[in-house]
Backbone bond lengths (Angstrom), bond angles and torsions (degrees), N, CA, C in turn:
res aa  C-N    CA-C-N  psi(-1)  N-CA   C-N-CA  omega(-1)  CA-C   N-CA-C  phi
1 M - - - 1.436 - - 1.516 111.12 -
2 S 1.314 115.21 148.32 1.470 118.86 178.89 1.486 110.61 -84.72
3 A 1.315 115.69 152.01 1.472 121.08 178.51 1.512 109.30 -71.94
4 E 1.289 115.90 145.51 1.468 121.30 178.89 1.511 109.64 -68.63
5 I 1.342 116.34 131.34 1.463 122.11 179.71 1.527 108.87 -84.96
6 E 1.310 115.89 127.63 1.472 120.26 177.58 1.533 108.29 -69.58
7 R 1.341 116.09 123.62 1.446 121.04 -176.37 1.527 113.09 -104.44
8 N 1.321 116.56 -28.74 1.478 120.29 179.61 1.529 108.44 -97.74
9 L 1.307 115.79 108.69 1.469 119.59 -171.37 1.526 112.47 -110.68
10 G 1.308 118.78 11.38 1.456 121.72 177.97 1.528 110.82 80.13
11 E 1.353 113.02 171.11 1.457 118.53 -177.10 1.535 111.70 -56.59
12 Q 1.313 115.40 135.59 1.445 123.43 -177.24 1.534 111.70 -99.16
13 P 1.306 118.04 160.24 1.471 122.24 178.48 1.523 113.00 -55.13
14 I 1.322 117.73 -28.18 1.483 119.47 -179.92 1.521 110.80 -61.12
15 A 1.347 117.70 -33.76 1.451 120.39 179.49 1.541 111.15 -64.82
16 R 1.296 117.86 -40.38 1.476 122.85 176.00 1.523 111.07 -64.23
17 I 1.320 115.85 -45.11 1.465 120.74 179.54 1.526 110.48 -60.92
18 M 1.324 117.04 -44.33 1.474 121.10 179.41 1.524 109.95 -62.90
19 R 1.347 118.53 -40.66 1.473 120.56 177.68 1.535 110.78 -63.65
20 E 1.320 117.18 -41.89 1.462 121.22 -179.47 1.550 111.01 -59.70
21 H 1.335 116.54 -34.91 1.469 121.38 -178.41 1.529 111.89 -98.01
22 N 1.340 117.10 8.81 1.470 122.73 -179.67 1.528 111.23 53.15
23 L 1.324 116.72 46.07 1.443 122.76 -179.76 1.539 110.38 -104.31
24 K 1.311 115.55 141.19 1.466 123.34 172.67 1.522 107.14 -107.50
25 P 1.329 118.38 164.71 1.473 120.43 177.56 1.530 111.69 -54.47
26 H 1.310 119.34 -33.22 1.458 123.25 -178.83 1.545 110.42 -61.04
27 H 1.333 116.74 -38.48 1.446 119.86 -179.37 1.537 111.57 -60.78
28 L 1.325 116.58 -41.61 1.454 119.68 179.79 1.505 111.05 -70.51
29 V 1.326 118.10 -39.94 1.457 121.67 178.47 1.535 110.33 -62.64
30 A 1.316 116.06 -40.98 1.479 120.79 -177.61 1.544 111.49 -69.73
31 T 1.341 118.11 -32.63 1.466 118.46 -177.40 1.537 112.53 -93.42
32 S 1.316 117.31 -7.64 1.454 120.00 -177.56 1.536 111.96 -66.96
33 P 1.358 117.28 131.38 1.451 119.82 179.21 1.524 111.80 -78.94
34 V 1.319 117.55 -12.55 1.470 123.14 179.12 1.527 108.31 -117.43
35 E 1.319 114.46 162.88 1.451 118.48 -179.81 1.510 112.10 -65.12
36 M 1.322 114.89 126.24 1.450 120.32 -177.75 1.498 108.25 -148.05
37 T 1.368 116.68 153.18 1.459 120.12 -177.33 1.515 110.24 -115.04
38 H 1.328 115.27 161.22 1.461 121.12 175.07 1.527 110.35 -62.61
39 K 1.323 115.45 -33.20 1.450 120.44 -179.55 1.521 111.43 -64.18
40 M 1.318 118.56 -36.77 1.478 121.47 179.15 1.535 108.95 -61.97
41 V 1.319 116.92 -44.79 1.465 121.71 -177.73 1.531 109.67 -67.12
42 S 1.326 117.58 -45.06 1.437 121.24 178.72 1.529 112.90 -60.26
43 R 1.311 115.94 -41.63 1.441 120.30 178.97 1.553 111.20 -67.63
44 A 1.315 115.79 -35.32 1.465 119.43 176.22 1.510 112.12 -61.81
45 C 1.316 115.65 -42.62 1.484 121.35 -179.02 1.506 112.35 -69.01
46 K 1.314 115.80 -38.42 1.467 121.06 -176.59 1.511 113.37 -77.54
47 G 1.316 117.62 -14.21 1.440 119.77 176.42 1.540 114.14 95.54
48 R 1.314 116.41 21.61 1.470 118.33 173.02 1.507 107.93 -76.86
49 R 1.308 117.22 140.32 1.448 121.75 -177.77 1.546 108.89 -67.15
50 L 1.329 118.16 125.40 1.446 123.73 -177.22 1.520 110.72 -110.40
51 T 1.310 116.73 154.56 1.450 121.17 173.34 1.515 108.74 -68.65
52 S 1.304 116.96 159.71 1.479 121.04 -179.84 1.541 109.20 -64.26
53 N 1.304 118.59 -33.85 1.464 121.41 178.25 1.549 110.57 -63.22
54 T 1.326 116.42 -46.28 1.466 120.18 179.01 1.516 110.42 -66.16
55 Q 1.325 117.72 -40.20 1.463 119.94 177.62 1.529 110.55 -58.88
56 S 1.327 117.27 -42.03 1.469 121.43 179.26 1.505 111.57 -64.23
57 K 1.317 118.61 -39.44 1.457 122.55 177.42 1.501 111.98 -62.69
58 V 1.346 116.32 -43.74 1.476 121.94 179.97 1.536 108.77 -66.22
59 L 1.323 117.59 -43.38 1.464 121.73 179.02 1.500 111.21 -60.13
60 Q 1.316 118.16 -47.56 1.451 123.14 -179.12 1.507 110.94 -60.99
61 A 1.363 118.02 -43.69 1.434 122.10 -179.96 1.517 110.87 -66.80
62 L 1.307 118.01 -40.96 1.469 120.96 179.22 1.509 110.75 -63.95
63 N 1.310 117.64 -44.07 1.458 121.32 178.87 1.536 111.18 -60.99
64 R 1.326 117.36 -40.24 1.455 120.07 177.75 1.501 111.86 -68.82
65 A 1.333 118.10 -39.44 1.481 122.08 -176.99 1.544 110.99 -69.94
66 T 1.349 116.92 -35.63 1.455 119.60 -175.39 1.550 112.60 -94.76
67 G 1.317 116.82 -22.33 1.460 120.16 -174.67 1.513 111.91 77.52
68 K 1.323 117.18 12.25 1.460 121.54 178.53 1.504 109.74 -108.30
69 N 1.325 117.73 179.96 1.446 122.06 -177.55 1.515 110.18 -126.05
70 Y 1.323 117.19 79.20 1.464 123.48 179.48 1.511 109.32 -79.84
71 S 1.326 116.87 161.22 1.471 122.72 176.20 1.517 108.08 -114.62
72 L 1.328 116.08 163.11 1.456 119.74 179.06 1.518 111.35 -61.69
73 A 1.314 116.90 -36.82 1.468 120.87 179.05 1.527 112.15 -63.06
74 G 1.334 115.89 -27.51 1.454 121.21 179.95 1.531 112.39 -82.98
75 L 1.318 118.06 -14.06 1.469 121.97 -178.01 1.506 113.84 -100.48
76 F 1.341 115.53 -33.51 1.451 119.76 -175.00 1.518 109.95 -127.59
77 N 1.321 116.36 141.42 1.484 119.97 -179.15 1.520 112.04 -108.31
78 Y 1.329 116.18 32.07 1.464 120.45 173.98 1.499 109.95 -131.80
């Protein structure tokens, strides 16, 4: 049997970055150039394990919303 993968990893650095810029999940969804949901952003902040595709969407939206150039390693600690 395979070992159970830990899915809840606690608050991620993206949550702190969003607070610093006074951003809510809606801001990222509104600025995203690709289809994205509020649930994706909320799960990213809470530390639910995301697919690499979803991580990329969140990263791209955050970079557009803040005007900065963050990396995946700076947003997620898993």
